[in-house]
Each structure stands twice: as structure tokens, then as C-alpha cells.
C-alpha positions in Angstrom: -138.3 -213.6 -215.5 -139.7 -212.8 -212.0 -138.1 -213.8 -208.7 -140.7 -216.6 -208.3 -139.3 -218.3 -211.4 -135.7 -218.4 -210.3 -133.6 -219.8 -207.5 -132.8 -217.0 -205.1 -129.3 -215.7 -204.5 -130.1 -215.2 -200.8 -132.6 -216.6 -198.4 -133.5 -214.3 -195.5 -135.0 -215.9 -192.5 -137.1 -213.3 -190.7 -139.2 -210.4 -192.0 -138.4 -208.0 -189.1 -136.6 -204.7 -189.4 -133.2 -206.4 -190.0 -134.4 -208.8 -192.6 -136.3 -206.1 -194.6 -133.4 -203.6 -194.4 -131.1 -206.3 -195.8 -133.5 -207.3 -198.5 -133.9 -203.7 -199.6 -130.1 -203.3 -199.9 -129.7 -206.6 -201.7 -132.4 -206.1 -204.3 -131.1 -202.7 -204.9 -127.9 -204.4 -206.0 -129.8 -206.8 -208.3 -129.8 -209.8 -206.0 -132.7 -212.2 -206.0 -134.1 -212.7 -202.5 -136.5 -215.0 -200.8 -137.8 -213.9 -197.4 -139.2 -216.6 -195.1 -141.2 -215.5 -192.1 -142.9 -217.7 -189.5 -145.6 -215.2 -188.7 -148.5 -214.2 -190.9 -147.3 -210.6 -190.9 -144.1 -208.7 -191.4 -142.4 -206.6 -188.7 -141.2 -209.1 -186.2 -141.0 -207.4 -182.8 -142.5 -204.3 -184.2 -146.2 -205.1 -183.9 -148.6 -202.2 -184.4 -152.3 -202.9 -184.4 -155.4 -200.8 -185.0 -158.2 -202.3 -182.9 -161.7 -201.0 -183.4 -162.7 -198.5 -180.7 -159.2 -197.4 -179.7 -158.4 -193.7 -180.3 -154.9 -194.4 -181.7 -152.8 -197.3 -183.0 -151.3 -199.4 -180.2 -147.9 -200.9 -180.0 -147.7 -204.4 -178.7 -143.9 -204.4 -179.4 -141.4 -201.6 -179.9 -143.0 -198.2 -179.2 -140.4 -195.5 -178.7 -137.5 -194.1 -180.7 -134.9 -193.6 -178.0 -132.9 -190.5 -178.8 -131.7 -189.6 -182.3 -130.4 -192.9 -183.8 -129.3 -192.3 -187.4 -130.8 -195.2 -189.4 -134.2 -194.8 -187.8 -134.4 -191.1 -188.4 -133.1 -191.4 -191.9 -136.2 -193.6 -192.6 -138.5 -191.2 -190.8 -137.4 -188.4 -193.0 -137.2 -190.4 -196.2 -140.7 -191.8 -195.7 -142.1 -188.4 -194.7 -143.2 -189.8 -191.4 -144.1 -187.6 -188.4 -142.7 -188.2 -185.0 -143.4 -186.4 -181.8 -141.7 -185.9 -178.4 -143.0 -188.1 -175.6 -143.6 -186.2 -172.4 -141.0 -186.8 -169.7 -142.7 -186.3 -166.3 -141.9 -189.2 -163.9 -143.5 -190.2 -160.6 -142.4 -192.7 -158.0 -145.0 -194.8 -156.1 -144.1 -196.4 -152.8 -145.8 -197.0 -149.4 -149.1 -195.8 -150.6 -147.8 -192.4 -151.7 -146.8 -190.8 -155.0 -143.9 -188.4 -155.4 -143.0 -186.4 -158.5 -139.4 -186.9 -159.7 -138.5 -183.8 -161.6 -134.9 -184.8 -161.1 -135.3 -188.4 -162.2 -132.3 -188.4 -164.6 -130.1 -186.5 -162.2 -131.0 -189.0 -159.5 -130.2 -191.9 -161.8 -126.8 -190.4 -162.5 -125.9 -190.7 -158.8 -125.6 -194.4 -159.6 -124.9 -194.5 -163.4 -122.2 -191.9 -162.9 -120.2 -194.4 -160.9 -119.9 -197.0 -163.6 -116.5 -195.6 -164.6 -115.2 -197.1 -161.3 -115.5 -200.5 -163.0 -112.5 -199.7 -165.2 -111.9 -203.0 -167.1 -113.6 -205.2 -164.5 -117.0 -206.6 -165.2 -119.7 -207.7 -162.8 -123.5 -207.9 -162.7 -125.3 -204.6 -162.3 -126.8 -205.8 -159.0 -123.3 -206.5 -157.7 -122.2 -203.1 -158.9 -124.9 -201.5 -156.9 -123.8 -203.4 -153.8 -120.1 -202.6 -154.2 -120.2 -199.0 -155.7 -123.5 -197.5 -154.7 -124.1 -198.7 -151.1 -124.1 -195.2 -149.8 -126.7 -193.9 -152.3 -130.2 -193.3 -151.1 -132.2 -196.6 -151.2 -135.0 -195.1 -153.4 -132.4 -194.0 -155.9 -130.8 -197.5 -155.9 -134.2 -199.0 -156.5 -134.8 -196.5 -159.3 -131.5 -197.6 -161.0 -132.4 -201.3 -160.6 -135.9 -200.7 -161.9 -134.5 -198.7 -164.8 -132.3 -201.5 -165.9 -135.1 -204.1 -165.6 -137.4 -201.8 -167.6 -135.1 -200.4 -170.2 -133.0 -203.5 -170.8 -135.7 -206.0 -169.8 -132.8 -207.6 -167.9 -132.2 -209.6 -164.7 -129.9 -207.3 -162.8 -128.1 -210.3 -161.4 -127.1 -211.4 -165.0 -126.6 -208.2 -167.0 -123.1 -206.9 -167.5 -122.4 -203.7 -165.7 -119.8 -202.9 -168.4 -122.5 -203.1 -171.1 -124.7 -200.6 -169.2 -121.7 -198.3 -168.9 -121.2 -198.5 -172.7 -125.0 -198.1 -173.2 -125.0 -194.9 -171.1 -122.2 -193.4 -173.2 -124.0 -194.2 -176.5 -127.3 -192.9 -175.1 -125.7 -189.6 -174.1 -124.2 -189.1 -177.6 -127.6 -189.7 -179.3 -129.7 -187.7 -176.7 -131.1 -191.0 -175.4 -132.9 -189.3 -172.6 -135.4 -188.1 -175.2 -138.2 -190.4 -176.5 -140.3 -190.1 -179.6 -143.3 -191.9 -181.1 -144.1 -192.2 -184.8 -147.5 -190.9 -185.7 -149.5 -193.8 -187.0 -147.3 -196.3 -185.3 -143.9 -198.0 -185.8 -145.4 -200.2 -188.5 -145.1 -197.3 -190.8 -141.4 -197.6 -190.7 -141.7 -201.3 -191.5 -144.1 -200.5 -194.4 -141.5 -198.1 -195.9 -138.8 -200.8 -195.8 -141.2 -203.3 -197.4 -142.4 -200.9 -200.1 -138.9 -200.5 -201.3 -138.5 -204.2 -202.3 -138.5 -204.8 -206.0 -141.3 -207.5 -206.7 -139.3 -208.7 -209.7 -136.4 -209.6 -207.4 -137.9 -210.3 -204.0 -140.6 -212.7 -202.9 -141.9 -213.4 -199.4 -143.4 -216.4 -197.7 -145.4 -215.6 -194.6 -146.7 -218.3 -192.2 -143.6 -220.4 -193.1 -141.9 -221.8 -190.1 -138.2 -222.8 -190.6 -137.4 -226.1 -189.0 -134.0 -227.0 -190.5 -131.1 -225.2 -192.1 -128.7 -227.6 -193.8 -125.6 -226.0 -195.2 -122.1 -226.3 -196.5 -119.8 -223.7 -198.0 -121.7 -222.1 -200.9 -124.9 -224.0 -200.4 -127.9 -223.6 -198.1 -131.0 -225.8 -197.8 -133.9 -224.3 -195.8 -136.8 -226.5 -194.8 -140.1 -225.0 -193.7 -143.5 -226.1 -192.5 -146.8 -224.4 -192.4 -148.4 -223.5 -189.1 -150.7 -226.5 -189.4 -147.7 -228.8 -190.2 -149.6 -229.8 -193.3 -147.1 -228.5 -195.8 -143.3 -229.0 -195.8 -141.1 -227.4 -198.4 -137.4 -227.0 -199.1 -135.7 -224.0 -200.7 -132.1 -223.7 -201.9 -129.7 -220.7 -202.2 -125.9 -220.1 -202.2 -126.2 -218.0 -199.0 -128.7 -217.4 -196.1 -129.1 -214.5 -193.7 -130.3 -215.5 -190.3 -132.2 -212.6 -188.6 -134.3 -214.6 -186.0 -134.2 -213.2 -182.5 -131.6 -214.4 -180.0 -134.3 -216.3 -178.1 -134.8 -218.6 -181.1 -131.1 -219.2 -181.4 -131.1 -220.2 -177.8 -134.1 -222.5 -178.1 -133.5 -226.2 -177.4 -134.0 -228.6 -180.3 -137.6 -229.7 -179.6 -138.9 -226.4 -178.3 -141.5 -224.6 -180.3 -139.9 -222.3 -182.9 -136.4 -223.8 -182.6 -134.4 -224.2 -185.8 -132.0 -227.1 -186.3 -128.8 -226.2 -188.0 -126.9 -229.0 -189.8 -124.0 -228.8 -189.1 -124.6 -227.0 -185.9 -123.5 -223.4 -185.2 -120.5 -224.5 -183.1 -118.6 -221.3 -183.7 -121.5 -219.3 -182.3 -122.1 -221.2 -179.1 -119.9 -219.0 -176.9 -121.4 -215.8 -178.4 -125.0 -217.1 -177.9 -124.1 -218.1 -174.3 -122.7 -214.6 -173.6 -126.0 -213.0 -174.4 -129.4 -213.2 -172.6 -132.9 -212.5 -173.9 -135.0 -210.1 -171.9 -138.6 -211.1 -171.3 -141.3 -208.4 -171.5 -145.1 -208.4 -170.8 -146.9 -205.4 -172.1 -150.5 -204.6 -171.2 -152.4 -201.7 -172.8 -155.6 -200.5 -171.1 -158.3 -198.2 -172.6 -160.6 -196.5 -170.0 -163.7 -194.5 -170.2 -161.9 -191.5 -168.8 -158.5 -190.7 -167.3 -159.6 -191.3 -163.7 -156.0 -191.2 -162.5 -156.1 -187.4 -163.2 -158.6 -186.7 -160.4 -157.3 -184.5 -157.6 -158.6 -186.6 -154.7 -156.6 -189.8 -155.2 -155.7 -191.1 -151.8 -152.0 -191.4 -152.7 -151.7 -187.7 -153.5 -150.7 -184.9 -151.1 -152.5 -181.6 -151.1 -151.8 -179.7 -154.3 -150.5 -182.8 -156.2 -152.0 -184.0 -159.5 -151.2 -186.6 -162.1 -152.7 -184.6 -164.9 -149.3 -184.2 -166.6 -147.8 -187.5 -165.5 -146.0 -189.4 -168.2 -144.4 -192.4 -166.4 -145.2 -194.1 -163.2 -142.4 -196.1 -161.5 -142.6 -198.5 -158.6 -141.0 -201.6 -157.1 -144.2 -203.6 -157.7 -143.6 -207.3 -158.1 -145.6 -207.4 -161.4 -145.7 -204.3 -163.6 -142.7 -202.1 -162.8 -143.5 -199.1 -165.0 -146.5 -197.5 -166.5 -147.0 -194.7 -169.0 -149.7 -192.5 -170.3 -150.3 -191.5 -173.9 -149.1 -187.9 -173.2 -148.7 -185.5 -175.0 -151.9 -187.1 -176.5 -154.9 -186.7 -174.3 -156.5 -190.1 -174.5 -157.6 -192.3 -171.6 -154.9 -195.0 -172.1 -152.3 -196.5 -169.8 -149.6 -199.0 -170.7 -148.3 -201.4 -168.1 -144.8 -202.7 -168.6 -143.0 -205.6 -167.0 -139.5 -206.6 -167.8 -136.8 -208.8 -166.5 -137.5 -211.2 -163.6 -141.0 -209.8 -163.0 -142.0 -210.5 -166.7 -140.4 -214.0 -166.5 -142.6 -214.8 -163.5 -145.7 -213.7 -165.3 -144.9 -215.2 -168.7 -147.1 -218.0 -169.8 -150.2 -216.8 -168.0 -153.4 -216.3 -169.9 -154.4 -212.9 -171.3 -157.1 -212.6 -168.7 -154.6 -213.2 -165.9 -152.2 -210.7 -167.2 -154.9 -208.0 -167.5 -156.1 -208.8 -164.0 -152.6 -208.4 -162.7 -152.4 -205.0 -164.4 -155.6 -203.9 -162.7 -154.4 -205.2 -159.4 -151.1 -203.3 -159.8 -152.9 -200.1 -160.7 -155.2 -200.5 -157.7 -152.1 -200.7 -155.4 -150.4 -197.8 -157.1 -153.4 -195.4 -157.1 -155.0 -196.5 -153.9 -158.3 -197.3 -155.7 -160.4 -200.4 -155.5 -160.1 -203.0 -158.3 -163.9 -202.6 -158.8 -163.5 -198.9 -159.4 -160.8 -199.5 -162.0 -162.6 -202.4 -163.6 -165.7 -200.2 -164.0 -163.7 -197.7 -166.0 -162.1 -200.3 -168.3 -163.3 -200.4 -171.9 -160.8 -202.6 -173.6 -157.4 -204.2 -173.1 -154.6 -205.8 -175.2 -151.6 -207.7 -173.9 -148.5 -209.3 -175.3 -146.2 -211.8 -173.7 -143.0 -211.7 -175.7 -141.3 -214.6 -173.9 -144.2 -216.9 -174.7 -144.0 -216.0 -178.4 -142.3 -219.0 -180.0 -140.8 -216.9 -182.8 -139.2 -214.4 -180.4 -138.9 -216.1 -177.0 -138.2 -212.7 -175.5 -138.2 -209.0 -176.4 -134.6 -208.1 -177.0 -131.1 -209.1 -176.0 -128.6 -207.9 -173.4 -125.0 -208.8 -172.6 -124.3 -211.2 -169.8 -121.5 -210.7 -167.3 -118.2 -211.2 -169.0 -120.0 -211.6 -172.3 -117.3 -209.3 -173.8 -117.7 -208.9 -177.6 -120.5 -211.5 -177.9 -122.6 -209.2 -180.1 -119.7 -208.9 -182.6 -119.0 -212.6 -182.6 -122.6 -213.4 -183.2 -122.5 -211.1 -186.2 -119.6 -212.8 -187.9 -120.4 -214.8 -191.1 -119.7 -218.5 -191.3 -117.7 -219.6 -194.3 -119.2 -216.9 -196.5 -122.4 -218.8 -196.5 -124.4 -218.1 -193.3 -124.7 -214.5 -192.3 -126.3 -213.0 -189.3 -128.3 -209.8 -188.5 -130.8 -208.6 -185.9 -130.5 -206.3 -182.9 -128.5 -209.0 -181.0 -125.7 -208.7 -183.5 -125.2 -205.0 -183.2 -122.4 -203.9 -180.9 -123.6 -200.6 -179.5 -127.3 -200.5 -180.4 -128.4 -204.0 -179.3 -131.9 -204.1 -178.1 -133.1 -201.4 -180.4 -134.9 -201.0 -183.7 -132.0 -198.9 -184.9 -129.6 -201.7 -184.1 -131.7 -204.1 -186.1 -131.9 -201.9 -189.1 -128.2 -201.1 -189.1 -127.4 -204.8 -188.7 -129.5 -205.6 -191.8 -127.6 -203.0 -193.9 -124.3 -204.4 -192.6 -125.1 -208.0 -193.3 -126.3 -207.1 -196.8 -123.0 -205.3 -197.6 -121.1 -208.4 -196.3 -123.0 -210.6 -198.7 -122.5 -208.3 -201.6 -118.7 -208.6 -201.1 -118.7 -212.4 -201.4 
């Protein structure tokens, strides 16, 4: 008898990295699993696409493997995937000039190295800069603030400085200063997780939007609707695994994508309140040629060249960070906005977000928007805050959030279980944290 003929043992809400990792573990133990996913695709916030005319797959969501996180690299090796080092040459753009930052990480440590001064006290990262790094060079303070807004997609007035201290320690242990890309895109990792699901035990429903979860100890009822609202169905199981992003858990009852729990998740309210969801806008631009590599850019001094530039940083009010495709030589640039800058842009049209990227690039390179527009062949953009099934890119700990990640991860009455990057204490905000949380939640369910 196939999975479609039987009531599942577990319903998993969400077919991202966490949900698929959990499903793989559960079906390996003989559990019958139903995966319910609101989108018409698997992968969640991993979103690799292969548009015609582009020289390589493009990542609208997660792109880099940061360092050597174990669960991710185990899959890379098990799936016989290839990954390559991302070039690490940084440039800082300010006041119409570009300056190479060969010592970017060393400069950053002038600020990050002082996080130990917090001891057990917590404060926002912005306040930490004011109190503990006031004597540091202004450009380096700006770099540190920009780094947190970029890497954590965070509002520096909200994010816990203690969490950044912990993050820096974990990053150091796992060589977090190194970045890698998977050849063929991050989706290949998702495809490997999905390929390991036993079709006799696991079935999936895509395009199924969960609206209600009604539960009591030992029993869960999940109500779904189709994207057109034309179809409503109800599924039952003894247990459910909730892997939706933090942004969905934070959504107000009538907001698009929100899930109503009956009874409510009262025990999770403080944990959810102690976490924030970072907005990200990501714009990918394909040009006819890499015109930023020309030697006569007005922002360059004599002898300077951006031919080997990997990352561009600035304090621009729209897109804070850019990167090239290096070490691949293709005429692509990625514009990245995180934190307050992304929140300000969120909700704008695709055309407006692309126009903002061109305007930013014009300011950075000292070239006219007409010159850049004439070089543009194609563009793709994704606004993660505006996605109703994510409502942000990834989580971060708020000031005095304490052990909110751990508390969010705790099961409720051996019936509702929780996974996703926001439930991982140590690798929150990462694909590796999502995968590890799926494995952890599956093991918790198998012990019940």
C-alpha cells in the first residue's frame, strides 16, 4: 500500500531544506510522511533558476556556502557535487572614489575583536559601535555596520551584539571567511535531498497553502487551500513538523501567507518576539560585456583596475553590496540590499528595483545610467520580504533575545515540532542550520 492510500504519520509543512531533510530521515525510519508546500516548487528560500540566455544558473535566494559547515558539505560529497571557492577581493566605494581593501577582514576585526568587551551584557550592534568602537576609523565603523546589514540582513539598531559575537566565534571555527558556490546551483543540494525520499512512504502537495492548524495532543488537522482559493482540503496526522520561515510565524492573522494555529502557539510567543526576520532584495544583472573592468573609469586612480574585483561595498541608501561572478568570467553583477535599505525598497515593482540597481551602479562607477542601460541584456530580481511564504530572507536574534532559537525549536506536547534555520542555535540564517534542524526535529519525532 502506497503513502497516498494511508493516513500519514507526520505532516511536514514546508518543502525547503529543513522539511526535506526531516522527511528523508523519517522515511528512512519507515514513517509515512505528507509534505505540504505553498509554492509550486520545492526548495523554499533556495531558489535557483535557469533563464534562457544567461551563461550560468542564477540564485534568487541562497547562493554561498559560508565556510565548511558539516551538514552541507556532507551532502556536497554524498551527491558528488562540485563546489568552487569564490574570489575574495573587496573594494570600498565612497565620495566618487574606489579603494581596494586587501585588509578587509583585518579592518573588520578592529570592531569585531572588541565584542568580548560585552561580557554578559547585551545591546544592539549600533549601540555597541557607539560605546566600544567610537575611536575606530569612521570608514571601518561603516564597514562593520554594512557587513552586519549585508551578512545578517539585519537592522543594526535591533540585532543583538551578543549574537554577532557568537556568530563570529562559530564562523572562525568553520573558516567562515571563505565562501563557495555549488556548480549548477544550490538547487542541486535540494534535488539530492528530494531524490532520497521513498515514494512509497512520502507524498508531496505543491501549491497547497496552509491556512489553519488545529491540534491537540496526539492529533493534528491541517487545512489547506489552493492558490486560486478554489479548493480546500483537510489532512490529519498524529504529529506535524512546522518548517515555515519565522516571517510566516510572525504574520498577523489576516496577512497573506499567515497560518492560524488553534489553540495558538502561546508557549512560542516570547521566542518569536525575541527573533527578527531580515529583509533582502537581490537583483541580478546580465550585461553585454564587463564594462566595469575598463581602466578609464572616473572613480579609479592611475594604475587601478576592477578586473579582479569580487565584492563592491558602499554606504549607498539602496544596494549596499555588489558582487561579480568571479572566478567565473561572465558579465554578471549581483546587487544586494539587506536590513533597513531592503525594507525601504520592499514592495516596489520589479522595474523599480532594477532601475534602483542601475542608478546605484551609476553612482558607484561614475558612469551615466544611459551607458549602463545600453549594456544591460537581462535582469532578475527577488524581494524576499514581499514573498508571502517567507516574509523575509532569514532570521536574526533581537537584543536580549537570549535563547529564543532554542525555545522556538522545542516541541509542544509531543505533537507539534519545529524546524528551519530560525530554530538552530548557532547556525541560524544559514542553509546548514536549516538542514541540521530538519535532522534534529526528525530524531525528536522518532523518539515519541
